[in-house]
C-alpha positions, -999 to +999 in steps of 0.1 A: +002+000-002+024+025+009+044+018-026+009+020-048+003+056-029+037+064-036+034+059-074-004+078-074+011+106-059+041+107-081+016+102-113-007+131-094+021+153-095+038+147-124+004+150-143-011+183-130+011+200-156-007+186-186-039+188-168-033+227-167-026+223-203-054+206-210-078+235-215-056+254-237-047+222-264-082+217-266-087+251-277-059+249-300-076+220-317-110+232-322-102+269-332-073+258-351-060+225-358-093+208-369-103+239-391-070+236-411-076+200-413-110+203-428-096+234-450-071+213-467-094+182-476-116+212-488-090+216-512-090+187-531-126+190-537-150+205-563-167+227-535-190+249-551-225+268-539-242+239-548-225+217-521-226+244-493-251+225-475-233+188-474-200+199-485-189+162-475-207+149-504-190+176-533-168+153-555-131+146-553-113+176-575-077+161-568-053+188-578-076+205-604-082+235-579-041+240-573-039+238-610-066+269-612-048+289-588-012+281-603-020+287-637-010+324-643-018+317-680-052+318-668-077+347-654-076+331-619-040+326-617-030+358-629-051+375-604-039+354-577-001+362-591-007+403-592-021+398-557+011+380-544+033+402-558+013+430-543+013+412-511+050+407-510+055+449-518+031+456-493+047+435-469+083+444-474+076+484-468+048+478-437+074+459-420+105+480-427+088+514-417+072+494-385+105+484-376+124+520-385+100+533-363+098+511-333+135+510-335+137+549-335+117+557-309+128+527-284+163+543-286+149+578-282+134+570-251+158+554-235+172+585-217+154+597-188+136+630-198+102+645-181+069+630-197+089+600-210+062+577-192+034+597-205+053+596-246+056+560-239+021+550-229+009+573-261+032+549-281+015+520-274-020+533-275-024+517-314-013+485-305-034+485-270-069+499-296-092+473-309-084+467-346-119+471-358-122+503-340-088+520-348-096+508-389-129+519-388-115+558-377-088+554-399-118+547-427-138+578-418-103+598-413-098+588-452-133+601-465-124+623-495-150+647-486-155+649-450-118+631-441-098+647-414-069+640-440-079+657-467-089+683-444-057+690-433-038+683-467-059+704-488-079+728-468-052+739-439-019+729-462-029+736-494-004+709-503-031+692-525-048+711-556-081+693-546-091+664-523-078+632-531-092+598-532-073+578-504-094+549-503-100+539-541-074+538-569-040+540-565-039+560-534-055+530-518-020+513-516-007+540-495-036+543-474-029+507-466+006+508-460+003+535-437-026+524-412-008+488-412+026+505-401+005+527-374-012+492-360+024+474-360+049+498-348+040+503-312+046+465-309+082+465-324+085+495-303+078+478-270+097+446-281+128+468-286+125+490-257+125+455-234+156+445-252+173+476-252+169+472-209+196+444-209+222+461-229+246+474-203+250+509-195+290+503-195+295+494-228+280+527-241+302+545-218+335+527-226+327+533-264+320+571-253+355+571-237+369+555-272+357+585-289+326+570-303+296+594-313+259+583-310+255+574-347+288+550-342+277+535-308+240+528-322+259+509-354+283+492-334+267+485-299+230+488-300+220+468-330+245+439-328+228+437-293+196+439-307+200+416-333+189+382-311+154+402-307+152+414-343+156+383-356+124+369-339+105+407-339+109+407-382+099+372-385+068+381-363+059+412-382+062+396-418+038+367-409+012+393-390+014+412-421+020+393-450-015+372-435-030+403-424-070+401-431-089+426-404-071+457-419-077+459-455-113+442-450-124+466-423-110+494-448-122+487-480-151+462-472-153+429-493-142+443-524-108+460-522-095+482-550-067+464-572-043+485-561-048+471-525-057+436-531-036+418-505-036+378-511-057+369-477-088+396-492-081+381-525-089+345-508-118+357-490-131+368-523-124+339-543-142+317-514-176+339-500-178+359-532-177+337-559-187+308-538-160+286-549-146+274-517-124+243-533-104+271-555-105+296-519-090+262-501-065+253-524-053+294-520-051+290-485-033+259-486-004+274-508-002+304-493+005+281-459+032+261-477+049+296-489+049+306-450+059+274-437+088+277-464+102+312-458+094+307-422+119+275-421+141+291-447+146+321-426+151+302-395+179+280-411+195+310-425+196+331-393+208+296-374+235+291-399+246+330-395+243+327-355+267+295-359+293+314-383+291+343-356+300+320-326+333+304-345+344+337-354 
């Protein structure tokens, strides 16, 4: 009996961490894994509007949906390729500006001065706001006739000859980049601010005694010290931005202008506007594979670079 009691007690103690993780695992299974598997299955079916009520009865299409999606000589494939290229350009600009603003603000906020706490709180406001409330506010500000942006640029500053259309035409891409950067740069600021706290002040004092100015300190002390955090930060910003659906959907609605047709919104239109869920699921699977390949390649390159620096 004592041995049995000890065994039960050991199992109880050892199983407690898994028991605490069980609710999160169940939710992860229900919210992410099961829908992902269903979406992959749907990509191999001719799932159109006729089979919405009983999607399991839709006939198998094999790889036909994937062939349609990647055929750049056909309208569907050509539109998907254009949306993919647009999303790549948008991601580079949005992530680049978000990181640049976050890094600049984090470095400037390191020195103690009056009102620093208030400025830090204001900088984090875009990240704390609900995405729908924030983007809806931007959509009102970007209206042509009643928006605040045109009121300032045209009526007060006189920069433009006439009120501009910010939510249609080529300007919609600029609006999308601005809103995305406004939403994500506080996260970069928060991460880099926390990372800067771990850099000893003695290193800066030694560099200053050696005659290094502010720019040389940033180049040779700050940026190398932030490298591990930047590697993770850039990957997270890339995945968030490339796969973002909320910002373009709230900003433009179901039908975005051609210059702002990001791939996430393009897949939504292919699925829920044209009712071709098979093709939309195939596009989603291709997007998932692309993100997995890019993430794996990025991690491999960064680990290889890290091992090379360690050997040096």
